[in-house]
C-alpha positions as CSV (number, residue, x, y, z in Angstrom):
1,M,-18.6,-33.4,-12.7
2,I,-18.6,-29.6,-12.8
3,N,-17.2,-28.2,-16.1
4,K,-17.2,-24.4,-16.6
5,E,-14.9,-24.5,-19.6
6,V,-15.9,-22.6,-22.8
7,S,-14.1,-23.3,-26.0
8,N,-13.0,-19.8,-26.9
9,V,-13.1,-16.1,-26.0
10,Q,-16.2,-15.5,-28.2
11,K,-18.3,-17.9,-26.1
12,A,-16.8,-16.6,-22.9
13,L,-18.1,-13.1,-23.7
14,F,-21.5,-14.2,-24.7
15,G,-24.1,-11.8,-23.4
16,I,-22.0,-8.7,-23.5
17,T,-23.9,-5.6,-24.6
18,D,-23.7,-1.8,-24.7
19,H,-24.1,0.1,-21.4
20,M,-22.8,-2.7,-19.2
21,T,-20.6,-2.3,-16.1
22,L,-17.4,-4.4,-16.3
23,M,-14.7,-5.2,-13.8
24,L,-11.3,-5.9,-15.3
25,G,-8.4,-7.3,-13.2
26,G,-4.8,-6.4,-13.3
27,F,-2.5,-3.7,-12.1
28,G,-0.8,-1.6,-14.8
29,L,-0.2,-4.2,-17.5
30,S,0.4,-7.0,-14.9
31,G,-2.2,-9.7,-15.0
32,I,-4.6,-8.0,-17.3
33,P,-7.2,-10.2,-19.2
34,E,-5.7,-9.6,-22.6
35,N,-7.9,-11.9,-24.6
36,A,-11.1,-10.6,-23.1
37,I,-10.1,-7.0,-23.8
38,S,-9.2,-7.8,-27.4
39,E,-12.6,-9.4,-27.8
40,L,-14.4,-6.4,-26.4
41,V,-12.6,-4.3,-29.0
42,R,-13.6,-6.7,-31.8
43,L,-17.3,-6.7,-30.6
44,G,-17.4,-2.9,-30.6
45,V,-19.7,-2.6,-27.6
46,K,-20.2,1.0,-26.5
47,N,-20.9,3.2,-23.4
48,L,-19.2,0.8,-21.0
49,T,-18.4,1.6,-17.4
50,C,-15.1,-0.1,-16.6
51,I,-13.9,-0.7,-13.0
52,S,-10.1,-1.3,-13.1
53,N,-7.2,0.0,-11.1
54,N,-6.0,2.0,-14.2
55,A,-6.5,2.0,-17.9
56,G,-3.4,0.4,-19.4
57,V,-1.4,2.4,-21.9
58,D,-2.3,4.1,-25.1
59,D,-1.9,1.0,-27.4
60,F,-2.5,-1.9,-25.0
61,G,-4.9,-3.1,-22.3
62,L,-7.9,-0.9,-21.7
63,G,-6.2,1.8,-23.7
64,L,-7.5,-0.1,-26.8
65,L,-11.1,0.5,-25.7
66,L,-10.4,4.1,-25.0
67,Q,-9.0,4.6,-28.5
68,K,-12.2,3.3,-29.9
69,K,-14.3,5.5,-27.6
70,Q,-16.0,2.4,-26.2
71,I,-15.7,3.5,-22.5
72,K,-18.2,6.0,-21.1
73,K,-16.9,5.9,-17.6
74,M,-13.8,4.8,-15.8
75,I,-13.8,3.9,-12.1
76,S,-10.2,3.6,-11.1
77,S,-7.5,4.8,-8.7
78,Y,-4.7,5.9,-11.2
79,V,-4.6,7.7,-14.5
80,G,-1.2,6.1,-15.1
81,E,0.8,6.2,-18.3
82,N,-2.2,6.6,-20.6
83,D,-2.2,9.9,-22.5
84,E,-5.5,9.2,-24.2
85,F,-7.1,8.6,-20.8
86,E,-5.8,11.9,-19.5
87,R,-6.9,13.7,-22.7
88,Q,-10.5,12.3,-22.6
89,M,-10.8,13.0,-18.9
90,L,-9.6,16.6,-19.2
91,S,-11.7,17.3,-22.2
92,G,-14.9,15.9,-20.6
93,E,-15.3,13.1,-23.1
94,L,-14.8,10.5,-20.5
95,E,-16.4,10.4,-17.1
96,V,-13.9,9.4,-14.4
97,E,-14.4,8.5,-10.8
98,L,-11.0,8.4,-9.1
99,I,-11.0,6.7,-5.7
100,P,-8.3,5.6,-3.3
101,Q,-6.7,2.3,-4.3
102,G,-7.6,0.5,-1.1
103,T,-11.2,1.7,-1.3
104,L,-11.4,0.3,-4.9
105,A,-10.2,-3.1,-3.7
106,E,-12.5,-3.1,-0.8
107,R,-15.5,-2.2,-2.9
108,C,-14.7,-5.2,-5.1
109,K,-14.3,-7.4,-2.0
110,A,-17.6,-6.2,-0.6
111,A,-19.4,-7.2,-3.7
112,Q,-17.6,-10.5,-3.7
113,G,-18.6,-11.2,-0.1
114,G,-22.2,-9.9,-0.4
115,F,-21.7,-6.9,1.8
116,P,-23.7,-3.8,0.6
117,A,-21.4,-1.2,2.1
118,F,-18.6,-0.5,4.6
119,Y,-17.0,2.3,6.5
120,T,-13.4,3.5,5.8
121,P,-11.4,6.4,7.0
122,A,-9.8,6.8,3.6
123,G,-10.9,10.0,1.9
124,Y,-12.6,11.7,4.8
125,G,-12.3,15.4,4.7
126,T,-11.5,15.4,0.9
127,E,-13.7,15.6,-2.2
128,V,-13.7,11.8,-2.2
129,A,-16.2,12.0,0.7
130,E,-18.5,14.7,-0.9
131,G,-22.1,13.6,-0.9
132,K,-21.4,10.4,1.1
133,E,-22.5,9.4,4.6
134,T,-19.9,9.9,7.3
135,R,-19.9,8.5,10.8
136,E,-17.7,8.7,13.9
137,F,-16.3,5.5,15.5
138,E,-14.2,5.9,18.7
139,G,-13.3,9.4,17.9
140,K,-12.3,8.9,14.3
141,M,-14.4,9.8,11.2
142,Y,-15.3,7.3,8.5
143,V,-16.8,7.4,5.0
144,L,-19.5,5.0,3.9
145,E,-18.6,3.3,0.6
146,H,-20.9,1.1,-1.3
147,A,-20.1,-2.2,-2.9
148,F,-19.8,-2.2,-6.7
149,K,-22.6,-3.5,-8.9
150,S,-21.3,-4.9,-12.2
151,D,-22.4,-7.3,-14.9
152,F,-19.1,-9.1,-15.8
153,S,-15.8,-9.6,-14.1
154,F,-12.9,-10.4,-16.4
155,V,-9.8,-11.9,-14.7
156,K,-6.6,-13.5,-15.8
157,A,-4.9,-16.4,-13.9
158,W,-1.8,-18.4,-14.5
159,K,-3.4,-21.8,-14.1
160,G,-7.0,-23.0,-13.7
161,D,-9.0,-26.2,-14.0
162,V,-12.3,-26.8,-15.8
163,A,-14.2,-26.5,-12.5
164,G,-13.1,-22.8,-12.3
165,N,-10.5,-23.1,-9.5
166,L,-7.7,-20.6,-10.1
167,I,-4.0,-20.1,-9.2
168,F,-2.5,-16.7,-9.8
169,K,1.2,-16.1,-10.3
170,G,3.4,-13.3,-8.9
171,T,1.9,-9.8,-9.0
172,S,-1.1,-10.9,-11.0
173,R,-2.5,-11.5,-7.4
174,N,-3.5,-7.8,-7.4
175,F,-7.1,-7.0,-8.3
176,N,-7.8,-10.3,-10.0
177,P,-8.8,-12.3,-6.9
178,C,-11.0,-9.7,-5.4
179,M,-13.0,-9.3,-8.6
180,C,-13.8,-13.0,-8.8
181,G,-17.4,-13.4,-7.8
182,A,-17.9,-9.7,-7.5
183,S,-20.1,-9.5,-10.6
184,K,-23.1,-11.4,-12.0
185,I,-20.8,-13.4,-14.2
186,T,-17.0,-13.9,-13.7
187,V,-15.0,-15.0,-16.8
188,A,-11.5,-16.3,-16.2
189,E,-8.9,-16.6,-18.9
190,V,-5.8,-18.8,-18.0
191,E,-2.4,-19.5,-19.4
192,E,-2.9,-23.2,-18.6
193,L,-6.2,-25.0,-18.3
194,V,-6.1,-28.5,-16.7
195,P,-8.6,-31.2,-15.8
196,A,-10.5,-31.0,-12.5
197,G,-8.6,-32.6,-9.7
198,T,-5.2,-31.8,-11.2
199,L,-4.5,-28.8,-9.0
200,D,-3.2,-29.1,-5.4
201,P,-6.1,-27.8,-3.3
202,N,-3.5,-26.1,-1.0
203,Q,-2.3,-24.0,-3.9
204,I,-5.7,-22.7,-5.1
205,H,-6.2,-19.0,-4.6
206,I,-9.8,-18.7,-5.8
207,P,-12.3,-21.6,-5.6
208,G,-14.4,-22.4,-8.6
209,I,-17.6,-21.2,-6.9
210,F,-16.6,-17.7,-7.8
211,V,-16.2,-18.4,-11.5
212,Q,-18.9,-19.0,-14.1
213,R,-16.8,-19.4,-17.3
214,I,-13.2,-20.3,-17.9
215,F,-11.2,-20.6,-21.1
216,Q,-7.6,-21.2,-22.3
217,G,-6.1,-17.9,-23.3
218,T,-3.6,-17.5,-26.2
219,H,-0.9,-15.1,-27.4
220,Y,-0.1,-13.3,-24.2
221,E,2.2,-10.4,-24.7
222,K,2.7,-9.6,-21.0
223,R,4.0,-6.1,-21.7
224,I,5.9,-4.1,-19.1
225,E,4.8,-0.4,-18.7
226,Q,8.3,1.0,-18.1
227,R,11.4,-1.1,-18.2
228,T,14.1,0.3,-16.0
229,V,17.6,-1.2,-16.2
230,R,20.9,-0.3,-14.6
231,Q,23.4,1.4,-16.8
232,K,26.7,-0.3,-17.4
233,V,29.6,1.0,-15.4
C-alpha cells in the first residue's frame, strides 16, 4: 500500500537548503501552509526564491520569512498588505517579479502538466512583455510565458489520506491545487489525515500522484487579513 505520510514537519522539509526556489500555496492568508512556513523560519534557510500569489502580512505567513531576510526574490502578483514587502522592494533589498495573477496560475499549471511554455494575451504591450517572445494568432498578439521551475511546493489542504490524495475546502482551492506536482517535491500539510481508502474518490481534488510527502498539521491560526463587519444601526 502506498504511504507518503511523514511524522512531522521537520521530516516533511528534509532536503531544504539555501538558494532554493519554492512554491507556496494560498491566497492572502487563506489556505497558506502555516506549518511549513514556520519550519522554514526555524531552519533559517537563506536566499530563497518564493513563488506565491502574495507575501502574507508583516507578522504572519511569508511575512515572517521577509522579516528574517530569508527571501532573495518574490515572484507574485500582489504586494498586498505587507509593509515590509513594500519597503524591501522599494529599497532594492528584495528582487520582485510582479506578473498578472492568471499568468502566475498558468505558469504553475504548465509546470504541473509538463508543458514548457504557453502563449497568453495578458501583459502584451506592457513592461510584463519586455524581453519575451511575442506572436500573433488570428490577429491578436500573445506573449510567450515559461513554466516555473522549482524545488519544492508547499500546499495546505483540509483533508488528505496517507496516499497523498487531497481535498481542499472553500477558498483554499486557490493556488494550492495548481502547485501540486509543479515542483520536484510537493509537500502537503492537512488539517485531517486519514487512512488510504477513507476518502470518497468523487470528492478528491488532487490525486496522490502529485504529492510526495504529507503530514498532519497542527495549531492553525487561519487569520483573516482584514475583517470587515457591518456597523450596528
